[in-house]
C-alpha positions in Angstrom: 36.3 -69.4 73.8 32.8 -70.9 73.5 30.4 -69.4 71.0 26.6 -69.9 71.1 24.9 -70.7 67.8 21.2 -70.6 67.2 19.3 -73.2 65.2 20.0 -72.8 61.5 18.8 -74.5 58.4 16.3 -76.5 60.4 13.0 -77.5 58.9 10.7 -77.6 61.9 7.6 -78.8 60.1 6.8 -80.4 56.7 5.0 -78.7 53.9 6.3 -75.2 54.6 7.9 -74.5 51.2 5.0 -72.1 50.3 6.0 -69.9 53.2 9.3 -69.0 51.5 9.5 -67.2 48.2 12.6 -68.6 46.7 12.0 -67.7 43.0 14.6 -65.0 43.0 17.3 -67.6 43.1 16.8 -68.6 39.4 18.6 -67.4 36.3 16.1 -69.1 34.0 12.3 -69.3 34.2 9.7 -71.5 32.5 7.4 -69.9 29.9 4.2 -71.8 29.2 2.6 -71.8 25.8 -1.2 -72.3 26.1 -1.4 -72.9 22.3 1.0 -75.9 22.5 -0.2 -77.3 25.8 -2.5 -80.3 25.8 -2.9 -80.3 29.6 -1.4 -83.8 29.9 -0.2 -82.7 33.4 3.1 -84.6 33.1 4.9 -81.5 34.3 3.0 -81.3 37.7 4.4 -84.4 39.4 7.9 -83.7 38.2 8.1 -80.2 39.6 10.2 -80.5 42.8 8.7 -77.3 44.2 5.0 -77.9 43.3 4.9 -74.6 41.3 2.7 -75.8 38.5 -0.9 -75.4 39.2 -4.0 -76.8 37.4 -7.6 -75.8 37.5 -10.4 -78.1 36.3 -7.8 -80.4 34.5 -6.1 -77.5 32.6 -2.7 -76.2 33.4 -3.5 -72.8 35.0 -0.2 -71.2 36.0 3.4 -71.6 37.0 4.1 -69.8 40.3 7.4 -68.1 39.5 7.7 -66.8 43.1 8.6 -70.4 44.1 10.2 -71.8 40.9 13.9 -72.2 41.1 14.4 -72.6 37.4 15.5 -76.2 37.3 13.9 -76.9 33.9 12.5 -80.3 34.7 9.0 -79.2 33.6 10.4 -78.2 30.1 12.3 -81.5 29.8 9.3 -83.7 30.5 6.8 -81.8 28.4 6.2 -84.0 25.3 4.5 -81.1 23.5 7.3 -78.5 24.1 4.7 -76.3 25.7 7.2 -75.2 28.4 10.3 -73.4 27.3 13.1 -72.2 29.6 14.0 -68.5 29.1 16.9 -66.5 30.5 16.1 -64.2 33.3 18.2 -61.4 31.9 19.9 -60.6 35.2 
């Protein structure tokens, strides 16, 4: 018996990660402290999902709808301005 399968898990174009909100996958999330942050921007190139946004050279926000909670941003922050917190789920 032959079964027909559709295309699955295919990325048909690059740069499409912002089309899919995958933030609900995480069990931890980054919390940003503006008081501790020096806006060195080291966290931005390390974020694998490009969730950390800056505006005029200042860290503006972390888009939690796309963040998967990997914690890389917190690890690379030399000022401990990003802390990983439990989701509470």
